[in-house]
TIGU-677195 format. One record per residue (C-alpha): x, y negated, z. Coordinates in steps of 0.001 Angstrom, whole numbers, plus 500000, padded with zeros to 6 digits. Example, Ala and Ser with C-alpha at 12.3 -4.5 7.8 and 13.67 -1.06 7.14 Angstrom:
2
512300504500507800/513670501060507140/
END
This chain:
323
875831062045483670/877115061412479808/880514061669478735/880756058344477481/884445058718475735/883073061277473563/879930059361472420/879152057387469428/876862054478470088/875306051820467704/874015048320469584/871519046315467609/871838042752468218/875289043100469494/876416039766469145/873762038510471241/874391037864474849/873151040841476488/874888042817473182/878579041160473946/878424041995477824/877435045347477002/880511045590474337/882768044076476982/881848046779479633/881821049840477433/885300049101476071/886831048390479915/884829051442482007/883391053979479592/885696054122476329/883225055293474030/884905057168470816/882746054839468698/880834051755469136/879128050076466088/877938046280466397/874577045939464432/873267042608463734/872458040161460654/874802037249461493/878291037205459454/879815034640461494/879020035701464869/880476039339464081/883615037152462761/883727034945465975/883446038125468126/886503039653466107/888379036405466374/887799035950470313/889486039609470755/886625041882469944/889044043872467959/889306047219469716/890246050119467556/886933051919468248/884576048718467724/882642049093464106/880654045784462492/878068046192460518/876024043674458934/872521044363458731/868886043457459808/866405045859462044/863811045152458861/866086047007456593/865083050552457280/867387051810454693/870562049842456037/869588050834459644/869383055063458666/872799054579456932/874026052426460263/873163055427462292/875035058046460439/876816059926463341/875667058218466032/874566059612469302/873380056910471535/871500053495470156/870447050507472510/867777048425470700/868587044801472095/868045043066468520/864578040869468471/863291037401468033/862658036040471596/861992032547471668/858352032081472981/858049028682471128/859593029819467652/857486033357467838/854368031171468352/854914029416465195/856280032070462837/854183034630464229/854751037072460762/858150036707461570/858140037810465254/855800040988463952/858379041609461483/861662041959463797/860216042931467203/857573045429465636/858831046789462535/862249046268463042/861518048302466427/860076051057464236/862544051245461807/865263052019464730/862784054835466133/862392056493462622/866469056007461497/866962057457465263/864448060702464274/865891061013460813/869653060954461704/869351063200465196/870200060443467592/869964062111470707/868970059332473141/867664055544472236/866467052927474956/865027049637473935/865299046287475742/862148045109476681/860946041527478941/858619040891481802/856684039107479191/855304042429477802/852835042741481028/849977041423480532/850934039498477573/849555035350477130/852108034803473932/853041036807470457/856213037746471788/855085039283474847/852675040868472749/855205042410470290/857298043335473264/854741045166474339/853757046827471030/857851047886470725/857400049545473997/854417051670473019/856304052307469936/859150053779472164/857133055756474377/855120057203472030/857685058183469592/858809061154471882/855729063171470204/857687062941466858/860637064246468513/859304067087470838/861154068407473581/864720069102471785/864563065977469563/865266062230469923/864932060837473336/862802057429473653/862654055234476757/862652051506477629/863908049095480264/861903045850481377/863556043113483477/862945039201483639/865462035987482663/869185037040482038/871332034381484089/873196032614481256/871697034193478288/871451031630474973/868157029872475170/867323030239478949/866202027594480871/870142027507482927/872159026386480055/869146023870479316/869582022582482827/873285022769482631/872921020567479205/870154018240480376/872391017697484098/874364015120481332/871334012713480764/870590012773484769/867315014550484132/865503017555483876/862432018705482443/860129021287484672/856991022370482885/855461023266486687/857142022983489706/855128026212491167/856547028324488747/858647031485489716/860430033620487536/862559037123488027/866426036805487459/869123039192486484/873073038556485776/873840039913482225/876800042332483993/873771043251486277/871723043766483330/874003045946481308/875180048353483887/871369049119484943/870694050118481193/873754052140481123/872653054248484199/868866054557482765/870721055816479526/872162058533481929/869244059709483643/866203058930481187/864103062364480254/862055060270477630/859234058517477711/860221055965480531/859844052584481078/862640051374483570/862398048441485886/864869047149488234/864054045662491842/865687041875491502/864974038706492846/863036035846492079/863500032346492158/861091029058492155/862056026627489173/862827023916491446/865160025358494076/866748026459490421/866889023006489694/868463022024493069/870992024367492295/872131023439489229/871715019556488982/870428018385492780/871119014695491987/868864014436488490/865531013279488494/862930015584487612/860180015088485197/856699017460485102/856090018342481228/853201020674481883/853108024267481389/853684025049477130/851729026958475350/852195030719475804/853847030319479303/852889031930482230/852970030479485973/854608033590487374/855501036578485689/854819040324486210/857039043541485430/854484045989486826/850634045544486447/848110047200488781/847263049604486136/850605050818485363/851249051057488958/849125053942489118/851850056347487005/854788054519488371/857244055907491041/859542053408493147/863334054384493744/865475052725495580/866545050085493491/864544050726490496/860950051643489319/860042053957486922/856851053764484724/855956057819483624/854462058383480462/850256058437481770/849679061221478482/849872064891479376/851067066018476771/854597064349477249/855911066645479957/859754065825479821/859369062809481994/857102064223485056/859694062743487593/859897064119490830/862302061481492573/860869059031494465/857560057860495889/854009056851494231/853186053126494539/850280051838497081/846661051571495619/846173047963493455/850270047237493745/851546044737490982/855266043479490708/855064039906490136/857422037241490827/855498034774493181/855072038075495864/858172039435495445/859756040443498993/863352039619497343/864368035908496678/867417034249495034/869276031548496965/870648028358495706/874161029563496756/873684033055495217/872688031488492126/875750028803491983/877901032163492044/876300033337489618/876585030608487004/880267029445488234/
END
């Protein structure tokens, strides 16, 4: 277990949905010595400060993950980094591919190199199910970011910085997700659905934050941690939010999948199953730190996909999440 109240923590993308919840949980439950919020939007930082995020341990850093020098300066004296900054809207990444690469790939490189240069002990990158067998640019950039984080343990060796990833599905209520969209569309009496068969993995912000914190505590370096979470069909989601609304089927958008996976068949060969999570361990023999004895291996041809999940979110459960 980490002694959080003696740690200096930095979170990139700290003004986002995940970042704000992470900071809230940290201040309430873990009481770190210093908690640095690194983001490029001064207005969101000001709104957070005026909205009650004014604890003495908080520090606000204006900066972009694209700026390597600023990233390095911000990490001086930092022990733990959570890399949550990203361009994550699929259509925006498709239309602005260079920007997606600059933030999600080159920005991840800057985080890694700054951590190596300043001797940060542990770094976790927040990834997504869209990084598995990606068909859009967003997923491709997050897959690349995962590879960068896992492989960068080669630069730090056995005693230097440790890098791992957390991969999960849709965050309930996060900005840009379908739930806020449906809530807004409910006012018009019509919801737009891309395909009635569509399924997705779902996790609450609180669950996501606590999972990341736990993974930070148990990481060896080089793993991709995946929580066991429920799936939900898009029509059940619509029924939970606006059962009285008309449904308009608008067709799958470019870069969108019918179902999402969090573990591919090929990854399953190097994955350990624990009670409440999966751990994808490094495939390279040169990295020995993440040789997990915990858990059990997965069966042949296993895949963890939203449409064949054994756990499903009910409408009542979703209503409780968004109440």
